[in-house]
C-alpha positions in Angstrom: 3.1 -58.6 10.9 3.0 -55.0 9.9 -0.1 -53.8 8.3 0.2 -52.7 4.8 -0.8 -49.1 4.0 -4.2 -48.8 2.4 -3.8 -48.5 -1.4 -6.2 -45.5 -1.4 -4.5 -43.7 1.5 -2.1 -40.8 1.3 1.2 -41.5 -0.4 4.4 -40.6 1.5 6.1 -37.5 0.3 8.9 -38.3 -2.1 12.1 -36.2 -2.2 12.6 -35.2 -5.8 14.9 -32.9 -7.6 12.0 -30.6 -8.4 10.9 -30.4 -4.7 14.5 -29.7 -3.6 14.8 -26.9 -6.2 11.5 -25.4 -5.1 12.5 -25.3 -1.5 15.9 -23.9 -2.4 14.3 -21.1 -4.4 11.9 -20.3 -1.6 14.8 -20.1 1.0 16.9 -17.9 -1.3 13.9 -15.6 -2.0 13.2 -15.4 1.8 16.8 -14.5 2.5 16.8 -11.9 -0.3 14.0 -10.0 1.3 14.7 -10.7 5.0 18.4 -10.0 5.1 18.0 -6.2 4.4 15.3 -6.0 7.1 17.6 -7.9 9.6 20.5 -5.6 8.8 18.3 -2.5 9.4 17.0 -3.8 12.7 20.3 -4.8 14.2 22.0 -1.6 13.0 19.3 0.5 14.6 19.9 -1.2 17.9 23.7 -0.6 17.9 25.7 2.3 19.1 27.9 4.2 16.6 31.0 2.7 18.3 29.7 -0.8 17.4 28.7 0.3 13.8 32.3 1.6 13.2 33.6 -2.0 13.7 32.1 -2.8 10.3 30.4 -6.0 11.4 27.0 -5.3 9.9 25.5 -8.8 10.4 26.6 -9.2 14.0 24.0 -8.9 16.8 24.3 -5.8 19.0 26.4 -6.3 22.2 23.7 -4.4 24.1 20.3 -3.3 23.0 20.3 0.5 22.5 17.0 2.1 21.7 18.2 5.7 21.8 18.5 5.8 17.9 14.7 5.0 17.7 13.9 7.9 20.1 16.1 10.2 18.2 14.6 9.2 14.8 11.1 9.7 16.2 11.5 13.1 17.8 15.1 14.4 17.4 16.5 13.6 14.0 17.6 16.6 11.9 16.2 17.7 8.5 18.5 20.5 7.6 18.6 22.8 10.6 15.3 21.6 12.0 15.6 18.7 14.5 12.1 17.4 15.2 12.4 13.8 14.0 10.0 12.0 11.8 7.0 12.3 14.1 5.3 15.1 12.3 5.7 13.2 9.0 3.9 10.3 10.5 0.8 12.3 11.3 1.0 14.0 7.9 1.0 10.6 6.3 -2.0 9.6 8.4 -3.9 12.7 7.4 -3.1 12.2 3.7 -3.6 8.4 3.5 -6.8 7.8 5.4 -9.1 10.2 3.5 -7.4 9.3 0.2 -8.0 5.6 0.6 -11.6 6.1 1.8 -12.5 8.4 -1.1 -10.8 6.4 -3.8 -12.3 3.1 -2.7 -15.8 4.6 -2.4 -15.7 6.4 -5.8 -14.0 3.4 -7.5 -16.7 1.0 -6.1 -19.5 3.3 -7.3 -17.8 3.5 -10.8 -17.3 -0.2 -11.0 -20.9 -0.9 -9.9 -22.3 1.6 -12.4 -20.2 0.4 -15.3 -20.8 -3.3 -14.7 -24.5 -3.4 -13.8 -26.2 -0.2 -14.9 -24.2 0.4 -18.1 -25.1 4.0 -18.8 -24.8 5.3 -22.4 -21.1 5.5 -23.3 -20.1 3.2 -20.5 -17.6 1.2 -22.6 -16.0 4.3 -24.0 -15.7 5.9 -20.5 -14.2 2.7 -19.1 -11.7 2.5 -22.0 -10.7 6.2 -21.5 -10.3 5.6 -17.8 -8.0 2.6 -18.4 -6.0 4.4 -21.1 -5.4 7.2 -18.6 -4.3 4.7 -16.0 -1.7 3.2 -18.3 0.0 6.6 -18.9 2.9 7.2 -16.5 1.7 9.7 -13.9 5.0 11.7 -14.2 3.7 13.0 -17.5 0.8 14.7 -15.7 2.8 16.4 -13.0 3.2 19.8 -14.7 -0.4 20.0 -15.9 -1.6 18.9 -12.5 0.6 21.5 -10.7 -0.9 24.3 -13.0 -4.5 23.0 -12.4 -4.0 22.8 -8.6 -2.5 26.3 -8.5 -5.5 27.7 -10.5 -8.0 26.3 -8.0 -5.9 27.2 -5.0 -5.2 23.7 -3.9 -1.5 23.5 -4.7 0.7 22.9 -1.6 -2.3 21.9 0.6 -3.6 18.9 2.3 -6.8 18.9 0.2 -4.7 19.1 -2.9 -2.5 16.1 -2.2 -5.6 14.0 -1.2 -7.3 15.0 -4.5 -4.2 14.0 -6.5 -4.0 10.6 -4.8 -7.7 10.0 -5.4 -7.4 10.9 -9.1 -4.4 8.7 -9.8 -5.9 5.8 -7.8 -9.3 5.7 -9.6 -8.3 3.7 -12.8 -7.0 0.7 -10.8 -9.7 0.8 -8.2 -12.4 1.1 -10.8 -11.0 -1.8 -12.8 -10.8 -4.1 -9.8 -14.4 -3.3 -8.7 -15.8 -3.5 -12.2 -14.2 -7.0 -12.7 -15.6 -8.0 -9.4 -19.2 -6.8 -10.0 -19.4 -7.9 -13.7 -20.2 -11.5 -12.9 -22.9 -10.6 -10.4 -26.2 -11.9 -11.9 -28.2 -9.1 -13.4 -31.4 -10.7 -12.1 -30.3 -9.7 -8.6 -30.2 -6.1 -9.6 -33.5 -6.3 -11.6 -35.3 -8.0 -8.7 -34.2 -5.2 -6.4 -35.5 -2.6 -8.9 -38.8 -4.4 -9.1 -39.0 -4.1 -5.3 -38.5 -0.4 -5.5 -34.8 -0.1 -4.7 -32.9 2.6 -6.5 -29.3 3.0 -7.5 -27.9 3.9 -4.1 -30.0 1.5 -2.1 -28.9 -1.4 -4.3 -25.3 -0.3 -4.0 -25.2 0.0 -0.2 -27.5 -2.9 0.8 -26.6 -5.5 -1.8 -23.5 -4.8 -3.8 -21.2 -3.3 -1.2 -21.7 -6.2 1.3 -21.0 -8.7 -1.5 -17.8 -6.8 -2.3 -16.2 -6.8 1.2 -13.3 -9.0 0.2 -12.5 -6.7 -2.7 -12.9 -3.6 -0.5 -10.2 -5.1 1.7 -7.8 -5.8 -1.2 -8.3 -2.4 -2.8 -7.9 -0.6 0.6 -4.6 -2.4 1.3 -3.3 -1.7 -2.2 -4.2 2.0 -2.0 -3.0 2.4 1.5 0.4 0.9 0.7 0.8 2.9 -2.5 -0.2 6.2 -0.9 1.8 5.7 2.3 4.9 4.8 0.4 4.5 7.6 -2.2 7.4 10.0 -2.4 7.1 12.0 -5.6 3.5 13.2 -5.4 3.9 14.1 -1.7 7.1 16.1 -2.5 5.4 18.0 -5.4 1.9 18.6 -4.1 1.8 18.4 -0.3 3.6 21.6 0.6 6.1 22.2 3.4 3.7 21.9 6.2 2.2 18.6 5.0 5.2 16.6 3.9 4.6 12.8 4.3 6.8 10.5 6.2 8.7 9.3 3.1 9.8 12.8 2.1 10.9 13.6 5.7 12.8 10.3 5.8 14.7 11.3 2.6 15.5 14.7 4.2 16.8 13.0 7.4 19.0 10.4 5.5 20.4 13.1 3.2 21.1 15.6 5.9 24.8 15.6 6.8 25.8 17.6 9.9 29.0 16.1 11.3 28.9 12.4 11.8 26.4 10.3 9.7 24.3 8.4 12.2 23.5 5.2 10.5 21.6 3.8 13.4 19.2 6.8 13.4 18.7 6.4 9.7 17.9 2.8 9.9 15.4 3.4 12.8 13.7 6.1 10.8 13.4 3.8 7.8 11.8 1.1 9.9 9.4 3.6 11.5 8.3 4.7 8.1 7.7 1.1 6.8 6.2 -0.4 10.0 2.6 0.8 9.3 2.1 -0.9 5.9 4.0 -4.0 7.1 1.8 -4.3 10.1 -1.3 -4.0 8.0 -0.1 -6.7 5.6 0.7 -9.0 8.5 -2.7 -8.5 10.2 -4.8 -8.5 7.0 -2.9 -11.0 4.9 -5.6 -13.6 5.1 -8.2 -11.2 4.0 -6.0 -10.0 1.2 -5.4 -13.5 -0.2 -9.1 -14.3 0.1 -10.1 -11.1 -1.8 -7.6 -11.7 -4.5 -8.8 -15.3 -5.0 -12.5 -14.1 -5.0 -11.7 -11.4 -7.5 -9.8 -13.8 -9.8 -12.8 -16.2 -9.8 -15.4 -13.5 -10.4 -13.3 -11.5 -12.8 
């Protein structure tokens, strides 16, 4: 005789209309996001003769990586044909210091506003959040005038400063919500032992906030790397980020429009933040969950 399943054991999964609908939605959502990526990849690996056939979803007959090489070092932006390589290094030079500064300053702000509570802390926090809710396009002209007055307009330092300023409200909010539930007794005990503001921050609070540091760094990195408008306005001709140079490549028409080169340049621009998300996704989810519990 067959043994009966234990009444307290796991129940077999049942196929219900709700479960079918859930999986159908997930499949459709995955296709919605993956189909454009698939199209870009296969188009970048085709020759122009294959692309002219109009079979955009067909796999390439032969793998052709020449479009990738051209996109990296030979694609034209107007009359200059140097590819998107210089934009990559410009984006690195803009993004890394911008992320580091905004995360550090935002962490200090959140720590001070949540645990030290200086006079006027609530008012300062409210003003910071109000400024963060205003569309940054409204600040473009005043920021241009301000940067010009301090000789930072059209410079690498200027675009880094702009990204730090516009990133501070969100970063401060996330760190403040993370630190606000840390027991005050921990900070008071450290003060009794002689620790000051900075020692408590570096030796106690910052190690506690590593998951939130990862989350905020990923959000800031993605936002700054993918930025187009601020880079176009503030970076200057010699510091144009990858997104601006991609736009110049795609919109430059000299003879035949090379769709394979355009697709390869697009993938090269997006591959860095995509790689970071794939490699750090577990940390990102862990930090979001920890922030949700603590906030």
